[in-house]
C-alpha positions as CSV (number, residue, x, y, z in Angstrom):
1,M,0.0,0.0,0.0
2,A,1.4,3.3,-1.2
3,F,1.2,5.1,2.2
4,V,3.8,2.8,3.9
5,D,7.4,3.3,3.1
6,R,9.4,0.3,4.3
7,S,12.6,2.4,4.7
8,Q,10.9,4.5,7.4
9,L,10.0,1.4,9.5
10,S,12.4,0.0,12.1
11,R,14.5,-3.0,11.3
12,E,12.5,-5.1,13.9
13,A,9.2,-4.4,12.0
14,E,7.5,-7.3,10.4
15,V,5.5,-6.5,7.4
16,V,3.1,-9.0,5.7
17,S,1.3,-7.9,2.5
18,I,-1.1,-10.0,0.5
19,K,-3.0,-9.2,-2.6
20,V,-5.8,-11.5,-3.6
21,P,-7.2,-10.8,-7.2
22,G,-10.9,-10.9,-7.6
23,L,-10.7,-13.8,-10.1
24,L,-8.8,-16.0,-7.6
25,M,-11.1,-14.9,-4.8
26,K,-14.2,-15.6,-6.8
27,A,-13.0,-19.1,-7.8
28,F,-12.2,-19.9,-4.2
29,L,-15.5,-18.5,-2.8
30,R,-17.9,-19.6,-5.5
31,G,-19.1,-22.6,-3.5
32,E,-19.4,-20.5,-0.3
33,I,-21.4,-17.8,-2.1
34,K,-23.9,-20.5,-3.3
35,E,-24.4,-21.7,0.3
36,L,-24.7,-18.1,1.5
37,K,-27.5,-17.4,-1.0
38,E,-29.6,-19.9,0.8
39,E,-28.6,-18.9,4.4
40,D,-28.0,-15.2,4.0
41,P,-28.8,-13.8,0.6
42,M,-27.8,-10.2,1.5
43,L,-24.3,-11.3,2.7
44,A,-23.9,-13.3,-0.5
45,L,-24.7,-10.1,-2.5
46,A,-22.1,-8.1,-0.6
47,V,-19.4,-10.8,-1.0
48,K,-20.3,-11.1,-4.7
49,K,-19.6,-7.3,-5.1
50,I,-16.0,-7.6,-3.8
51,K,-13.6,-7.4,-6.8
52,G,-10.3,-7.8,-5.0
53,I,-8.6,-7.5,-1.6
54,K,-5.2,-6.3,-0.4
55,I,-4.2,-6.9,3.2
56,M,-1.1,-5.4,5.0
57,A,-0.1,-6.1,8.6
58,I,2.8,-4.3,10.3
59,E,4.0,-5.5,13.7
60,G,6.4,-3.5,15.7
61,G,6.7,-0.8,13.2
62,G,7.9,1.8,15.7
63,D,6.1,5.2,15.4
64,G,2.4,4.2,15.1
65,H,1.3,7.9,15.1
66,R,3.4,8.6,12.0
67,I,2.1,5.6,10.1
68,Y,-1.5,6.7,10.9
69,Q,-0.6,10.3,9.7
70,D,0.7,8.8,6.4
71,F,-2.5,6.8,6.1
72,S,-4.6,9.9,6.7
73,K,-2.7,11.9,4.1
74,Y,-3.2,9.1,1.6
75,L,-6.9,9.1,2.2
76,N,-7.2,12.8,1.7
77,K,-5.0,12.9,-1.4
78,N,-7.0,10.1,-3.0
79,K,-10.4,11.7,-2.0
80,F,-11.6,8.9,0.3
81,E,-14.5,9.8,2.6
82,E,-14.5,8.5,6.2
83,M,-17.6,6.6,6.9
84,M,-16.8,5.8,10.5
85,S,-14.1,5.9,13.2
86,I,-14.2,3.7,16.2
87,Y,-11.8,3.7,19.2
88,S,-11.6,0.4,21.0
89,D,-9.0,-0.8,23.6
90,G,-6.5,1.8,22.5
91,A,-6.9,1.1,18.8
92,K,-8.4,3.3,16.2
93,I,-10.5,1.7,13.5
94,S,-11.2,3.8,10.4
95,I,-13.6,2.8,7.6
96,N,-13.2,4.9,4.5
97,T,-14.8,4.7,1.0
98,L,-14.0,6.0,-2.4
99,M,-17.2,6.8,-4.4
100,K,-17.9,7.2,-8.1
101,G,-21.3,8.6,-8.5
102,D,-23.6,6.5,-6.3
103,R,-21.3,3.5,-6.2
104,I,-18.7,2.5,-3.7
105,K,-15.6,1.6,-5.7
106,N,-13.1,1.1,-2.9
107,V,-13.3,0.5,0.9
108,L,-10.1,1.1,2.9
109,L,-10.1,-0.1,6.5
110,G,-7.3,0.8,8.9
111,V,-6.8,-0.6,12.4
112,V,-4.0,1.1,14.2
113,D,-2.6,1.0,17.7
114,D,0.8,1.7,19.2
115,E,2.6,-1.4,17.9
116,D,0.4,-3.2,15.3
117,H,-1.3,-1.9,12.2
118,V,-3.6,-3.7,9.8
119,F,-4.9,-2.2,6.6
120,I,-7.5,-3.8,4.3
121,D,-8.2,-2.5,0.9
122,M,-11.3,-3.9,-0.9
123,K,-12.1,-3.1,-4.5
124,T,-15.9,-3.2,-4.8
125,D,-18.8,-2.2,-7.0
126,L,-21.5,-1.7,-4.4
127,D,-24.5,0.6,-5.1
128,L,-25.6,2.8,-2.2
129,N,-29.1,1.4,-2.4
130,E,-27.6,-2.1,-2.0
131,L,-25.7,-0.9,1.0
132,N,-28.9,0.5,2.5
133,Q,-30.7,-2.7,1.8
134,L,-27.9,-4.6,3.6
135,V,-28.1,-2.4,6.7
136,E,-31.9,-2.5,6.8
137,H,-31.8,-6.3,6.4
138,Y,-29.5,-6.8,9.4
139,E,-31.4,-4.3,11.5
140,K,-34.5,-6.4,11.0
141,I,-32.7,-9.6,11.7
142,H,-30.9,-8.3,14.8
143,P,-33.3,-5.6,16.3
144,E,-31.8,-6.2,19.8
145,K,-28.4,-5.0,18.7
146,K,-29.9,-1.9,17.3
147,K,-31.7,-1.2,20.6
148,T,-28.4,-1.8,22.5
149,S,-26.5,0.6,20.3
150,E,-29.2,3.2,20.5
151,A,-29.3,2.9,24.3
152,S,-25.5,3.3,24.5
153,V,-25.6,6.5,22.5
154,D,-28.0,8.2,25.0
Protein backbone atom coordinates (compact mmCIF):
# COMPACT_ATOMS: atom_id res chain seq x y z
CA MET A 1 0.00 0.00 0.00
CA ALA A 2 1.40 3.29 -1.15
CA PHE A 3 1.25 5.09 2.19
CA VAL A 4 3.77 2.75 3.90
CA ASP A 5 7.44 3.30 3.14
CA ARG A 6 9.42 0.26 4.31
CA SER A 7 12.58 2.38 4.68
CA GLN A 8 10.88 4.47 7.38
CA LEU A 9 10.03 1.43 9.52
CA SER A 10 12.40 0.04 12.12
CA ARG A 11 14.49 -3.03 11.32
CA GLU A 12 12.49 -5.06 13.86
CA ALA A 13 9.25 -4.36 12.04
CA GLU A 14 7.55 -7.33 10.44
CA VAL A 15 5.49 -6.55 7.36
CA VAL A 16 3.11 -8.97 5.66
CA SER A 17 1.32 -7.87 2.51
CA ILE A 18 -1.08 -10.03 0.51
CA LYS A 19 -3.02 -9.18 -2.64
CA VAL A 20 -5.84 -11.51 -3.65
CA PRO A 21 -7.15 -10.76 -7.15
CA GLY A 22 -10.90 -10.91 -7.64
CA LEU A 23 -10.67 -13.78 -10.12
CA LEU A 24 -8.83 -16.00 -7.65
CA MET A 25 -11.08 -14.93 -4.79
CA LYS A 26 -14.25 -15.64 -6.78
CA ALA A 27 -13.00 -19.09 -7.78
CA PHE A 28 -12.22 -19.89 -4.16
CA LEU A 29 -15.49 -18.47 -2.78
CA ARG A 30 -17.87 -19.63 -5.52
CA GLY A 31 -19.12 -22.59 -3.47
CA GLU A 32 -19.38 -20.47 -0.32
CA ILE A 33 -21.44 -17.84 -2.15
CA LYS A 34 -23.89 -20.54 -3.30
CA GLU A 35 -24.35 -21.68 0.31
CA LEU A 36 -24.67 -18.08 1.51
CA LYS A 37 -27.45 -17.42 -1.01
CA GLU A 38 -29.59 -19.94 0.85
CA GLU A 39 -28.57 -18.94 4.38
CA ASP A 40 -27.98 -15.20 4.04
CA PRO A 41 -28.75 -13.75 0.60
CA MET A 42 -27.78 -10.19 1.55
CA LEU A 43 -24.32 -11.26 2.70
CA ALA A 44 -23.93 -13.28 -0.51
CA LEU A 45 -24.74 -10.12 -2.48
CA ALA A 46 -22.11 -8.13 -0.56
CA VAL A 47 -19.43 -10.80 -1.00
CA LYS A 48 -20.26 -11.06 -4.70
CA LYS A 49 -19.60 -7.31 -5.11
CA ILE A 50 -15.98 -7.59 -3.85
CA LYS A 51 -13.61 -7.43 -6.81
CA GLY A 52 -10.27 -7.80 -5.00
CA ILE A 53 -8.61 -7.53 -1.58
CA LYS A 54 -5.22 -6.33 -0.37
CA ILE A 55 -4.18 -6.88 3.23
CA MET A 56 -1.14 -5.44 4.98
CA ALA A 57 -0.13 -6.09 8.58
CA ILE A 58 2.77 -4.31 10.29
CA GLU A 59 3.98 -5.55 13.65
CA GLY A 60 6.41 -3.53 15.74
CA GLY A 61 6.75 -0.76 13.18
CA GLY A 62 7.86 1.82 15.68
CA ASP A 63 6.10 5.17 15.35
CA GLY A 64 2.41 4.21 15.08
CA HIS A 65 1.33 7.86 15.08
CA ARG A 66 3.43 8.61 11.98
CA ILE A 67 2.07 5.58 10.12
CA TYR A 68 -1.48 6.73 10.87
CA GLN A 69 -0.63 10.27 9.68
CA ASP A 70 0.69 8.84 6.40
CA PHE A 71 -2.50 6.76 6.11
CA SER A 72 -4.64 9.88 6.67
CA LYS A 73 -2.68 11.87 4.08
CA TYR A 74 -3.17 9.05 1.57
CA LEU A 75 -6.93 9.07 2.22
CA ASN A 76 -7.16 12.84 1.74
CA LYS A 77 -4.96 12.86 -1.38
CA ASN A 78 -7.05 10.13 -3.03
CA LYS A 79 -10.40 11.67 -1.99
CA PHE A 80 -11.59 8.90 0.34
CA GLU A 81 -14.48 9.75 2.63
CA GLU A 82 -14.47 8.51 6.20
CA MET A 83 -17.64 6.58 6.93
CA MET A 84 -16.84 5.77 10.52
CA SER A 85 -14.09 5.85 13.16
CA ILE A 86 -14.16 3.65 16.23
CA TYR A 87 -11.85 3.69 19.22
CA SER A 88 -11.58 0.36 21.01
CA ASP A 89 -9.03 -0.75 23.63
CA GLY A 90 -6.46 1.83 22.52
CA ALA A 91 -6.85 1.06 18.81
CA LYS A 92 -8.39 3.30 16.17
CA ILE A 93 -10.49 1.66 13.49
CA SER A 94 -11.21 3.78 10.44
CA ILE A 95 -13.59 2.79 7.62
CA ASN A 96 -13.19 4.87 4.47
CA THR A 97 -14.80 4.73 1.04
CA LEU A 98 -14.03 5.99 -2.43
CA MET A 99 -17.17 6.82 -4.36
CA LYS A 100 -17.85 7.19 -8.06
CA GLY A 101 -21.33 8.58 -8.48
CA ASP A 102 -23.62 6.51 -6.26
CA ARG A 103 -21.30 3.47 -6.24
CA ILE A 104 -18.70 2.50 -3.67
CA LYS A 105 -15.62 1.57 -5.68
CA ASN A 106 -13.14 1.07 -2.86
CA VAL A 107 -13.27 0.47 0.90
CA LEU A 108 -10.10 1.06 2.92
CA LEU A 109 -10.12 -0.14 6.51
CA GLY A 110 -7.32 0.83 8.88
CA VAL A 111 -6.77 -0.61 12.36
CA VAL A 112 -3.95 1.14 14.19
CA ASP A 113 -2.60 0.96 17.72
CA ASP A 114 0.83 1.73 19.19
CA GLU A 115 2.60 -1.38 17.92
CA ASP A 116 0.43 -3.15 15.34
CA HIS A 117 -1.28 -1.93 12.18
CA VAL A 118 -3.64 -3.70 9.81
CA PHE A 119 -4.90 -2.22 6.56
CA ILE A 120 -7.50 -3.84 4.32
CA ASP A 121 -8.19 -2.46 0.86
CA MET A 122 -11.25 -3.87 -0.93
CA LYS A 123 -12.15 -3.09 -4.52
CA THR A 124 -15.93 -3.19 -4.82
CA ASP A 125 -18.84 -2.23 -7.02
CA LEU A 126 -21.54 -1.70 -4.42
CA ASP A 127 -24.47 0.61 -5.06
CA LEU A 128 -25.56 2.84 -2.17
CA ASN A 129 -29.09 1.40 -2.45
CA GLU A 130 -27.63 -2.10 -2.01
CA LEU A 131 -25.71 -0.91 1.04
CA ASN A 132 -28.91 0.55 2.51
CA GLN A 133 -30.74 -2.74 1.84
CA LEU A 134 -27.92 -4.61 3.57
CA VAL A 135 -28.10 -2.37 6.66
CA GLU A 136 -31.91 -2.55 6.81
CA HIS A 137 -31.83 -6.32 6.42
CA TYR A 138 -29.47 -6.76 9.37
CA GLU A 139 -31.40 -4.26 11.50
CA LYS A 140 -34.53 -6.40 10.96
CA ILE A 141 -32.70 -9.64 11.74
CA HIS A 142 -30.94 -8.30 14.84
CA PRO A 143 -33.26 -5.65 16.34
CA GLU A 144 -31.82 -6.25 19.83
CA LYS A 145 -28.39 -5.03 18.65
CA LYS A 146 -29.93 -1.85 17.27
CA LYS A 147 -31.69 -1.19 20.60
CA THR A 148 -28.44 -1.79 22.49
CA SER A 149 -26.46 0.58 20.26
CA GLU A 150 -29.20 3.24 20.50
CA ALA A 151 -29.26 2.89 24.28
CA SER A 152 -25.50 3.30 24.51
CA VAL A 153 -25.65 6.54 22.47
CA ASP A 154 -27.98 8.22 24.98
